[in-house]
C-alpha positions as CSV (number, residue, x, y, z in Angstrom):
1,X,125.9,32.3,-24.6
2,X,127.8,31.7,-21.3
3,X,127.7,28.5,-19.4
4,X,127.0,28.2,-15.8
5,X,130.5,27.0,-15.4
6,X,131.9,29.8,-17.2
7,X,129.9,32.4,-15.1
8,X,131.1,31.0,-11.8
9,X,134.8,31.5,-13.0
10,X,133.8,34.6,-14.7
11,X,132.6,36.1,-11.1
12,X,135.7,34.5,-9.3
13,X,137.8,36.8,-11.7
14,X,135.5,39.8,-11.2
15,X,136.1,39.5,-7.6
16,X,139.9,39.3,-7.7
17,X,139.8,42.7,-9.0
18,X,139.0,43.8,-5.5
19,X,142.4,43.9,-4.0
20,X,144.7,45.8,-1.6
21,X,147.4,45.8,-4.0
22,X,146.9,46.9,-7.8
23,X,148.6,44.4,-10.2
24,X,148.3,41.6,-7.5
25,X,145.4,39.7,-5.6
26,X,145.8,40.7,-1.9
27,X,142.6,40.7,0.2
28,X,142.6,40.6,4.1
29,X,140.4,40.4,6.8
30,X,137.6,43.4,6.6
31,X,140.1,45.5,4.5
32,X,138.3,48.3,2.0
33,X,138.2,45.4,-0.9
34,X,136.2,43.3,1.2
35,X,133.3,46.0,0.6
36,X,133.4,45.6,-2.8
37,X,133.4,41.9,-2.9
38,X,130.4,42.0,-0.4
39,X,128.7,44.5,-2.9
40,X,129.1,42.3,-5.8
41,X,127.8,39.1,-4.2
42,X,125.0,40.7,-2.4
43,X,123.8,41.6,-5.9
44,X,123.8,38.3,-7.0
45,X,122.4,37.0,-3.9
46,X,119.5,39.3,-3.8
47,X,118.4,38.4,-7.6
48,X,118.0,34.8,-6.7
49,X,115.7,35.7,-3.6
50,X,118.3,35.4,-0.8
51,X,118.1,37.2,2.1
52,X,121.6,38.8,2.5
53,X,123.1,40.1,6.0
54,X,126.7,40.6,7.1
55,X,127.4,39.4,10.8
56,X,129.3,41.2,13.5
57,X,132.4,39.0,12.5
58,X,132.0,40.2,9.0
59,X,130.8,37.4,7.3
60,X,128.6,37.6,4.4
61,X,125.7,35.5,4.4
62,X,122.8,34.9,2.1
63,X,119.7,32.8,2.9
64,X,117.6,31.0,0.5
65,X,114.5,30.3,2.1
66,X,113.0,26.6,2.3
67,X,109.7,25.3,1.3
68,X,108.5,25.6,4.8
69,X,109.3,27.9,7.6
70,X,111.3,26.7,10.6
71,X,112.9,24.1,8.3
72,X,116.6,23.3,9.1
73,X,119.4,24.9,7.0
74,X,122.3,23.5,4.8
75,X,125.6,25.7,5.0
76,X,127.6,26.1,1.8
77,X,130.9,28.2,2.4
78,X,134.3,29.0,2.1
79,X,136.4,32.2,2.6
80,X,136.7,35.7,0.6
81,X,140.0,36.5,2.1
82,X,143.4,35.8,0.5
83,X,147.0,35.5,0.9
84,X,149.3,38.1,-0.5
85,X,149.8,38.0,-4.2
86,X,146.9,35.3,-4.5
87,X,145.3,33.5,-7.3
88,X,141.4,34.0,-8.2
89,X,139.7,30.8,-6.6
90,X,141.4,29.6,-3.2
91,X,138.2,30.3,-0.9
92,X,136.4,32.3,-3.3
93,X,135.2,29.6,-5.6
94,X,133.6,27.8,-2.5
95,X,131.4,31.0,-2.0
96,X,130.5,31.7,-5.9
97,X,129.9,27.6,-6.1
98,X,127.2,28.0,-3.2
99,X,125.5,30.9,-5.3
100,X,125.5,29.0,-8.6
101,X,124.0,26.2,-7.0
102,X,121.1,28.6,-5.8
103,X,121.0,30.0,-9.3
104,X,120.6,26.3,-10.5
105,X,117.5,25.6,-8.6
106,X,115.9,28.2,-10.7
107,X,113.4,29.3,-7.8
108,X,112.7,25.5,-6.5
109,X,112.3,25.5,-2.7
110,X,113.8,22.5,-0.8
111,X,113.1,20.9,2.5
112,X,116.0,22.8,4.0
113,X,117.1,26.4,3.5
114,X,120.6,27.0,2.0
115,X,122.6,29.5,3.8
116,X,125.8,30.5,1.7
117,X,128.6,32.2,3.7
118,X,131.5,34.0,2.6
119,X,133.8,33.8,5.6
120,X,135.7,37.0,6.4
121,X,138.8,35.3,7.2
122,X,140.4,32.2,7.0
123,X,144.5,32.6,6.1
124,X,145.4,34.5,9.3
125,X,147.5,37.1,7.3
126,X,146.1,40.3,8.7
127,X,146.4,39.4,12.6
128,X,148.1,36.5,12.5
129,X,145.1,34.1,13.7
130,X,143.3,32.2,11.0
131,X,139.6,31.1,10.9
132,X,138.2,34.1,12.3
133,X,135.2,34.1,10.2
134,X,134.1,30.5,10.8
135,X,135.3,30.6,14.5
136,X,132.5,32.8,14.8
137,X,129.8,30.7,13.8
138,X,130.9,27.8,15.9
139,X,131.1,30.4,18.9
140,X,134.8,30.0,19.3
141,X,136.1,33.5,18.4
142,X,138.3,34.0,21.8
143,X,139.8,30.3,21.4
144,X,138.7,29.1,24.7
145,X,135.4,27.7,25.4
146,X,133.3,30.4,23.2
147,X,134.7,33.0,25.1
148,X,134.9,36.3,22.7
149,X,138.1,37.6,24.8
150,X,140.0,40.4,24.5
151,X,143.1,37.9,23.5
152,X,141.8,38.2,19.8
153,X,140.0,41.3,19.7
154,X,142.9,43.2,21.0
155,X,145.7,41.8,18.4
156,X,147.1,44.1,16.4
157,X,147.8,44.5,12.4
158,X,151.1,45.7,10.9
159,X,149.7,49.1,11.0
160,X,148.7,48.9,14.9
161,X,145.0,48.4,14.5
162,X,143.2,45.8,16.5
163,X,140.6,43.2,15.2
164,X,138.1,45.0,17.3
165,X,139.1,48.2,15.6
166,X,138.6,46.5,12.4
167,X,135.4,45.3,12.9
168,X,134.2,48.9,14.1
169,X,135.4,50.2,11.0
170,X,133.6,48.2,8.9
171,X,130.4,49.3,10.6
172,X,129.6,46.2,12.5
173,X,128.8,46.1,16.1
174,X,130.9,44.1,18.5
175,X,128.3,43.5,20.9
176,X,126.3,41.1,18.2
177,X,129.4,38.8,17.8
178,X,127.3,36.1,19.6
179,X,124.7,36.4,17.1
180,X,127.2,34.9,14.3
181,X,126.3,31.6,15.9
182,X,125.3,28.8,14.0
183,X,121.2,28.3,14.3
184,X,120.3,25.1,16.2
185,X,118.7,23.4,13.1
186,X,121.9,23.4,11.2
187,X,121.6,20.3,8.9
188,X,125.3,20.0,7.7
189,X,128.2,22.1,6.0
190,X,129.4,21.4,2.3
191,X,132.5,23.2,1.1
192,X,134.0,23.6,-2.7
193,X,137.5,24.1,-2.7
194,X,140.5,23.7,-5.2
195,X,142.8,21.2,-4.2
196,X,145.8,23.3,-3.7
197,X,148.0,20.4,-4.9
198,X,148.8,17.8,-7.5
199,X,146.9,14.8,-7.0
200,X,143.9,15.1,-8.8
201,X,145.7,16.1,-11.9
202,X,148.1,13.2,-11.6
203,X,145.2,10.9,-12.2
204,X,143.3,12.8,-14.6
205,X,140.4,13.5,-12.3
206,X,138.0,16.6,-11.8
207,X,136.9,16.0,-8.4
208,X,138.3,14.6,-5.0
209,X,136.2,13.7,-2.2
210,X,138.0,14.9,1.1
211,X,137.6,12.0,4.0
212,X,139.8,14.0,6.5
213,X,142.1,17.5,6.9
214,X,145.3,16.4,7.9
215,X,146.7,16.8,11.6
216,X,149.5,19.2,12.1
217,X,152.9,19.5,14.3
218,X,155.0,22.9,13.8
219,X,157.8,23.2,15.7
220,X,161.1,25.5,15.9
221,X,164.2,23.3,16.1
222,X,167.6,25.0,17.0
223,X,171.1,23.4,16.4
224,X,173.7,25.3,18.0
225,X,177.5,24.7,17.6
226,X,180.6,27.2,17.5
227,X,181.0,30.1,15.0
228,X,184.5,30.3,13.8
229,X,186.6,31.3,11.0
230,X,185.8,29.5,7.7
231,X,189.4,29.7,6.5
232,X,191.7,28.9,9.9
233,X,189.1,26.1,11.5
234,X,190.2,22.6,10.2
235,X,187.2,20.4,9.0
236,X,187.7,18.0,11.7
237,X,187.3,20.3,14.8
238,X,184.3,22.1,13.5
239,X,180.9,22.3,15.1
240,X,179.1,23.5,12.3
241,X,175.6,24.1,13.2
242,X,174.3,24.5,9.4
243,X,176.1,21.4,8.4
244,X,174.4,19.4,11.1
245,X,171.2,21.2,10.1
246,X,171.5,19.9,6.6
247,X,172.2,16.7,7.6
248,X,169.2,16.6,9.6
249,X,166.6,18.2,6.6
250,X,167.7,15.3,4.5
251,X,166.7,12.7,7.4
252,X,163.4,14.7,7.5
253,X,162.9,13.9,3.9
254,X,163.8,10.3,4.2
255,X,161.4,9.6,7.3
256,X,158.5,11.4,5.6
257,X,159.3,9.4,2.4
258,X,159.0,6.1,4.0
259,X,155.7,6.7,5.6
260,X,152.6,6.3,3.4
261,X,150.9,9.8,3.3
262,X,153.1,11.6,5.8
263,X,154.5,14.8,4.7
264,X,157.3,16.9,6.3
265,X,158.8,20.4,5.6
266,X,161.7,22.3,6.6
267,X,160.7,25.8,5.0
268,X,162.7,28.3,6.8
269,X,166.2,28.3,8.2
270,X,167.6,31.6,10.2
271,X,171.6,31.2,10.4
272,X,173.6,33.1,12.7
273,X,176.0,34.8,12.0
274,X,175.0,34.3,8.3
275,X,178.2,35.3,6.8
276,X,180.0,33.7,3.7
277,X,183.2,33.4,5.7
278,X,181.9,32.3,9.0
279,X,181.0,29.0,10.5
280,X,177.5,28.8,11.4
281,X,177.2,28.9,15.2
282,X,173.6,28.4,15.4
283,X,170.7,27.6,12.9
284,X,166.9,28.1,13.9
285,X,164.8,25.9,11.5
286,X,161.0,25.4,11.3
287,X,159.6,22.3,10.9
288,X,155.9,21.1,9.7
289,X,154.9,17.8,10.1
290,X,150.9,16.4,8.4
291,X,149.3,13.2,8.5
292,X,145.2,12.1,8.2
293,X,146.2,10.1,11.4
294,X,147.3,11.7,14.5
295,X,149.3,8.6,15.9
296,X,151.2,8.2,12.8
297,X,151.9,11.6,12.8
298,X,153.3,12.0,16.6
299,X,155.4,8.6,15.8
300,X,157.1,10.0,12.9
301,X,157.7,13.3,14.7
302,X,159.1,11.3,17.5
303,X,161.5,10.0,14.8
304,X,162.3,13.2,13.4
305,X,163.4,14.4,16.9
306,X,165.4,11.3,17.9
307,X,167.2,11.7,14.8
308,X,168.0,15.3,15.5
309,X,169.5,14.3,18.9
310,X,171.6,11.7,17.3
311,X,173.1,14.1,14.8
312,X,173.7,16.8,17.3
313,X,175.5,14.1,19.5
314,X,177.6,12.9,16.8
315,X,178.5,16.5,15.4
316,X,179.1,17.8,19.1
317,X,176.1,20.3,18.7
318,X,173.2,20.9,21.0
319,X,169.5,20.8,20.0
320,X,166.5,22.1,21.4
321,X,163.0,22.7,20.1
322,X,159.8,24.2,20.9
323,X,156.3,23.0,19.7
324,X,154.1,25.8,18.0
325,X,151.1,23.9,17.0
326,X,149.6,20.6,17.6
327,X,146.3,20.7,15.1
328,X,144.6,17.4,15.7
329,X,143.2,15.7,12.5
330,X,139.7,16.4,11.6
331,X,137.6,13.6,9.9
332,X,134.6,14.7,7.7
333,X,131.2,13.2,8.6
334,X,130.6,9.6,7.2
335,X,127.1,10.0,6.4
336,X,127.8,13.5,4.5
337,X,130.9,12.3,2.9
338,X,128.9,8.9,1.4
339,X,126.2,11.2,0.0
340,X,128.8,13.1,-1.8
341,X,130.4,10.1,-3.0
342,X,127.1,9.2,-4.2
343,X,126.5,12.6,-5.9
344,X,129.9,12.2,-7.8
345,X,128.8,8.9,-9.2
346,X,125.4,9.9,-9.9
347,X,126.8,12.6,-12.1
348,X,128.9,10.2,-14.1
349,X,132.5,11.2,-12.6
350,X,135.0,8.8,-11.0
351,X,135.3,9.0,-7.4
352,X,138.6,9.3,-5.8
353,X,138.7,10.0,-1.7
354,X,141.7,11.8,-0.5
355,X,142.9,13.6,2.4
356,X,143.7,17.4,2.6
357,X,147.2,18.6,3.8
358,X,145.9,22.0,4.1
359,X,143.5,23.4,6.8
360,X,140.1,24.4,5.6
361,X,137.2,26.2,7.3
362,X,135.4,22.7,7.3
363,X,137.7,21.7,10.0
364,X,136.3,24.2,12.0
365,X,132.6,23.8,11.3
366,X,133.4,19.9,11.7
367,X,133.2,20.5,15.4
368,X,129.5,21.6,15.4
369,X,127.9,20.1,12.4
370,X,128.2,17.3,9.9
371,X,130.6,18.5,7.1
372,X,131.8,17.4,3.9
373,X,134.1,18.8,1.2
374,X,134.8,18.5,-2.4
375,X,138.0,19.2,-4.4
376,X,138.2,20.4,-7.6
377,X,141.2,19.8,-9.8
378,X,144.3,22.5,-9.5
379,X,145.9,22.7,-12.9
380,X,149.5,22.6,-12.6
381,X,148.9,21.8,-8.7
382,X,149.1,25.6,-8.2
383,X,147.7,27.7,-5.3
384,X,148.4,30.7,-3.3
385,X,149.8,31.7,-6.6
386,X,148.6,34.4,-9.5
387,X,148.5,31.4,-11.9
388,X,146.0,29.5,-9.6
389,X,143.1,28.5,-12.0
390,X,140.5,26.0,-12.4
391,X,139.1,24.1,-15.7
392,X,135.5,24.7,-16.8
393,X,134.8,21.3,-17.3
394,X,135.7,20.6,-13.3
395,X,133.4,23.5,-12.3
396,X,130.4,21.9,-14.4
397,X,131.5,18.5,-12.7
398,X,131.2,20.3,-9.2
399,X,127.8,21.9,-10.0
400,X,126.3,18.6,-11.4
401,X,127.4,17.1,-8.3
402,X,126.3,19.7,-6.1
403,X,122.8,19.4,-7.6
404,X,122.6,15.7,-7.1
405,X,123.9,16.1,-3.4
406,X,121.4,18.6,-2.7
407,X,118.6,15.9,-3.9
408,X,119.9,13.3,-2.1
409,X,119.5,15.6,1.3
410,X,116.2,16.3,0.0
411,X,115.1,12.5,-0.1
412,X,116.7,12.0,3.2
413,X,114.9,15.1,4.6
414,X,111.4,13.4,3.1
415,X,112.4,10.3,5.0
416,X,113.0,11.8,8.3
417,X,109.8,13.5,8.0
418,X,108.1,10.3,7.1
419,X,109.3,8.6,10.0
420,X,108.8,11.5,12.5
421,X,105.2,11.6,11.3
422,X,102.4,10.2,14.0
């Protein structure tokens, strides 16, 4: 007989079959395969007595009622879209875990409703803008003060279709976008997610409690020198932009390695003219710096850029940069995180608090409601990869922890009701 953990893994792999590319897992915002995912999950949700809707941003929402009407609700959610050539668990696991927890309640009603949400978009693949699904819930789909502006709705994908076109093509009503916003009595938000890294595996722990989601700085950095003939220009007379960039990259690595918790990456280079027998005249480099404490990140960034200036000056190069993102760190709610830690302990598993270096829907919801996040170990540290996986024992640990978490919230609601009673 299939165990609950095996059922979770099996459903994730079933949903992975719905893809835009045969042989690969690729599922972007409101693409045709998303209909199949919705149909599969809707069936499971309705079997459990959940009321299922799709809001105007394309989020699948299943509501499991509370014991009494008018009760607050807990959101359990993650995203249903993927990067190109993805694995079967990033995002989807968090939605399936929510359904599995409702199943594990076996019809029991709690003092709060449970709304399981499958966000339509988190990765930003189709339109270059991430978190469309979760931003709709917090009323910030336009990105400016809750404005549902044309700035987002008129963005186009590679085929020329706009976000508004995609919403209409999915059979949804743009005029109802404001209705996607959270109910005013939302108790909190819980997200299950694979770690997407090697930390939990390195310490042999099944679960990790996310304390904060790292802030990010992303820049474009350009070193400019002088292109020249590779055979006729003496080494001492060169102004080699690529050599200067290479020296700087090693310093980026050194600076990051000397700062606890900091990660810094130069992941992309564009070399001009880019010929094997020509000294590089200019190099465009990407820079990605992350840390859970914004002052630490900003200090490190200043040091990295100062180093770039020093290298450029010594090598007779010019260096410029352009900031493309400055995303503040987002802390998870202290009370919810403590409840989650207690739930891990009650389940008999070791506790490990950790930051998330990747962005998640939880960082969007945390701006409006108390949010908590639980990581499951990623075998091999793999994610955004076809070999992405989870272990059945870790899924069982997460399910057990989730049930203890629900019980802790139930006890908290019971206490709050007693205090409020006349």
